N, C-alpha and C positions, 0 to 999 in steps of 0.2 A: 383215971380223963382221957373222954375221948380225944383227938386231936383233929383238927380241920384236914378235909382231904387235898391234896394237891393235886390238880390237873397240869399234867404234862402236853405241850400242844404236841401233836402227831406229827408227824413228816409229813403228811399228806394236806396237813393244813397251814404248812409252816408259810405259804404266798400270800394265804387271807386272813384279814387282820379280825379278831373278835368282834361279833357285834352287840357292841356292849354301850350305847347312847345314854347321854345323860338328859335330864331332864329340859323340857324346854321352857326357857326361864321368859319372863315380861320384858327383860330390855333386849334379849339377843337379836343380831341383826339379820338381815338376809343372807348374807353372806354364809354367816356361822352359822344358821340356820340350814340350809344345805350341805355345811360340811360336817354337820354332826346329828343331823339327824333325819337326811336323807339318804337312808342307807340300802336299801332294797326296792325290787320292783323298778317301778317309773321314777319313783322316788331317788332310787339308788343311780337308773341311767341320768338323770338332771344331776345329781350331784359328779358323774361321770361329764356329763357334756361341761357342765361350769368349771370344771378341773383342764378337762382339755384346753378351752381356751384360755384358761390365764397360764397354764403350764409349757403348753404346746404349739397351738396357733397364734397367738399375742406374742411371745417373747421375739430375740433376735431379726425384731421387724419384715416379720412374716409377712406373706401378705393374701388380705382375708376377704374373699368374696362371697355375698348374701345376697340369696334370692325372696322370693317374697310371694308368696299368694296365701290368699284367703282374705275376709275384709279386714287385714291392720288397720290401719290408718282410719278408717270410720269411728272404729273403737277407740278411737286415742291413743293408740300406739306407737304413730310417728312422732308424735311432740311428749310423748311418757317417757321413749327408748329409741327411734331411729334414730333421730337428731342429738341427742346425747351421744351415743355410740359413733355416730359419721364427725362431729365435732370431737370427742376425743379420743379419732384417729383409729377409731378400734375395728372399721367398715374399710376398705379402700376402691371396691366397685362392688355395683349391685345390679340385678336383673328381678325385673318386679312385673306384676301382672299392670297394663294399664290401668286398669280400677283402680289401685292402691294409689299412684300416682293425680287421678282424678279428684278422688276423696280428698286425700291431701289440698288439694287447691281450697277447697273447703273452707280449712283451718288458715291457710296462708292468705286469704281473701276476708278473713275475719267471719265467717257467714257462722249460724248457729245448728249444732246438729244436738240432741234430747237423748240420756237413756230413759228408754221404755219398758215395755215387755213383749216378749214372743209371741203370747196368748191376748191380743189384741183382736177387734175384728178389721180385717185385712179391708174389706168391701168398702165398710165407713170411713176407715182410712180414707181410701181411696176418694169418696165424693168428697172429703175434707182438702185433700188435697196435701195428702203428708206421703212420705217414703219411709218403707220400713228395712230395715238390714238388721234380720232378726228383732234382738232389741234396741235399736239405735234409730230414732226416728229422725227425721225433717224436713221441711218444706218443700215442697216441690221445685219454687223456686230458687230454691240452692241449685237445684240443678239446673234452672234455664238462667242464672245471672253465672254460673262457672261455666257454661257453654258458651256464652256471647264473650265472657273473657276468654276464653281461649280464640274464639275466633277473630276477633278483634287484633288481640297479637301477633296470629301466625299471618295478618293482613303484612304486616311490616316487610319491607323491603330483603331481611337477611334472612326470611324464611323462603323466598322465593326462589327455591333450590333445591337438589335432591340432598339429603342428609342420612348420617345415621342415627337411631335414636339416641343416641349418648349425647349427640352437638343438639340436638332439637331439645331433650331435656335442660342441657347446661343454658342455651337460650332463652327455653320457658321458665327456667328456674330465676334467672336475672330480672325478668320480670314481677315474678313473684316476689321477689326478694325487695326492688325497687315498693312493688304497692305495699308490703311490709313495711317498709321504713317510713312510709307517709301515713299507713295508719297505726304507727306508733307498735307495732305487734313486735314479738321477743321471741325467735325461735318457733314459729307458726308451724313453717314446712319443710316439708323431707326436700322436695325440691328446691329451695331457696337454701337449706344449709348445703346440698351436695352442691348447689353451684359455688356459694360460696367458699367449700372446701376443696373443690376439684375433686369432687369424689364424682365418677362415672356413673349412672344410672341408664340403661340398657332396658327394651322390652320386647320383650322376644315374639311378641303377637302383637303388634301397634296397633291391627285395624279392631282387638277385640276391645276396646275401650271407648267410654265416650270422648275420647279425647282423638282416637281413629276416628270416629264417626263423624266429628266435627272438622276434622282435617279432609274425610271424601266430600261431605260438604262443600267446604270452599274450592276444593275441586272443581264442583259443580261452576261457580262464580273465577275459572280459571286459572285458580291459585296452583303454582310452579311446585308447591311440597309435595315432596315426597319422602316414602321412607327409603333408605338404602339398606336392605338388609345383608346382603353380599356383606358390606364394609361392617355390620354390626356379626357377622359370623367369622370372620378374619381379623378383626378389632378385639374379642375377647377373647379369643386364642394367641392373638399377641399378648396381652394381659399375662396369661397363663406363661407362656414362652420369656414372657421377660422378667416376670419373677423367676424362673428357673433358671434361667440361664445366664442371668446376675446372682446367683444361690443364695436367693433367697426359698423359703416354703410357700407353696401355695393351697390354701385351704378355703374349704366351702363352707357357707354355715346355710345350711335351707330351713327354710321356714314354710312348713307345710310340703308340697310336691309341685306336680301338672307343669306346664310348657317350661317357668322360671327354671324349675329345678336342671330337667335337660339339657336346657341354653348352655345354664354355666358349669354341667359335666362334659356335655358334648364338644369343650375347648378341646379337650386332649385326643380325642379321635381324632380332631381335624388338626391335630399336629402331627399325630402319629401316623394313622391309617391313611389319611388323606391329602395330608401335606409330604407322605415320609420323613419325617424330625424324629432323629432320636429323645424320643420321650420314656418315661414309666407312670404317670398317671399324678394326681393331684394325692398330696401328704397328708393332708387331715379332710377328714368327711365327719359332719355332724347335722343331722337333721332333728328336726322337732315336728313330727307329723302322727294323724291318726288313719293314716292308709297301710290298709295291709298288705303284705308280699302277695300270697297266696291268691290274688285276682289278676295277676300277670300286669297289672299297670304300673307306669312308671313312679307315679307319686307314691306307691311301698315298697316298691324296689329295693334291695338293701344294697349297702355297698359292699357285701361280698360279691356280688351282682357285677356291680358297676366294674369291679378288678377284671372279670371277664371282656369286658367291652375295654380296657386301656383307659378307665378314668379317673381310676385308683389306685395308687402303685400299689403293689400285692406285699411288699414289706412292713407298707405302714396300717394295715387291714385289724392288724389288733388295735392299734390306736382310734377304730372308728367308733362313731357314737351313736344309734339311734334311738332318741326318746321318742316314747307313745303318748303324746300330751298334747292337749291341744297352744296352741302358740302364744295365745292371749293369756295364758298362764308359765310357758317356759319363757317367755322373751320377758318381761318386767323381774323375773327372779334371776334370769341370766346378765341381765343388763345391771341389778344390783350387787350382782357377785361382781363383774367383771370392775365397776366403778371403785368397789371398797380391794379389791386384789391386784389391780393392774394400774400400773402409773399409764396417765394419758402418753400416746405415742406421736411423735411428730408425723402432721400431714403426708401424704407422699404426692399429694395432687395429680393423680395419673390420669386425669382428664389433660393438662397443660401437657403432658408427653405423648396425647392420642396418636400424632404423625409419627415421628420418631418411632413410636413403638410398635406402629403396623409396617412401618419400612424395614424395620429391624426384622421380621417377621419373613415379610416379601422377599427382602435379600435373600434370605436364607434359603425357601423354600425353591424359587427361580434357580439357586444355586447349586441347588441337591434333588432338587423334586421330578417328578414326572409326569405325564400324562399317561402314559401305558400302566399297567400293576404297578403296584408299588411293593418293593422289596422288604420284609420285614423279617425280624427273628422268630417270628412263628412257623407254622409248617405254609407250604409255598406250594398252591396249587399246581398242576400241570401244564395248564396254560395260563401265557403272562396275562392276558386279554382276552372281554367275553366280544371281541369287535372282529370281524375278518374270519372269523372259522374258516377252515378248509372243510371242504365238502368231502 
């Protein structure tokens, strides 16, 4: 009688679990599906991303920054995912394209967007006054009514001065929240939820959206509203320095890439390279993207490359995850995983601390920083500055 062969685990596989999944049942939860069935390729990376969030980024009151690119809010991901993440205390600060915030206003004002098809006749849509974002459709009046709302709001006296984009979005979110209450809406706007939860939202390119276009138009009517991008750069650096100096981890959760990705990551070079403050980089890096790294663009740049810039702590590089998938697939799954695996966290309300946070990093920089070349632990060039070179 033959005996069943015994397979001994080779030492070279000792650190790697056997790939032997259960069959998918009809009642499996999204979190269990990720843990039990997504074991390889980008499914495996999505599982690693979910577990990184639940086991390292969110525990111990770690600070989590999220960057948003791609048309996520018009696809409904603001209502379905971003608002629950904000209200659950799972996202502490945000850098977004202006477009995502503009299209979020449609939901906050109870306007209608529709599921359509990417294969429609765009000339006919234009003639009928229909706007298309791939397979999302809405009436041209949605744009016109949203524009009018923005222009009417920013006429208010509280907007007649320069301000950071986080303050601008906070004030705008207040008006969206008030409109939502009058319309009896619940959890319809990311801007309103961020206002109510004290989550600062920045835009790295404030002129590159319909919100910025309306602000620019109002400047022709002598509006005094200006975006203080210097404040944004220093404020975001202050958020990261505040996290690290108070013994918390700083994590970045990047959806897509583009300008918001860099604006979030450049906080560490601002602290180290420009201000000359001692730091090592963000602790945890998670990106969901479809961008390739071999074209040299920032969107596809890997966390390993970010280490060379000081953006990511080299000691934490093994924990970094890049999942090559569409954010409209990854975000709902990751949100469901967090809701199932992590208890809601107390809101940090970092917006309420913005002045104190900025003053802390300002005082540290003025005490230790320099106008001449910053001296770092890296190899120092022979001359200390490019100014006043001797002939």
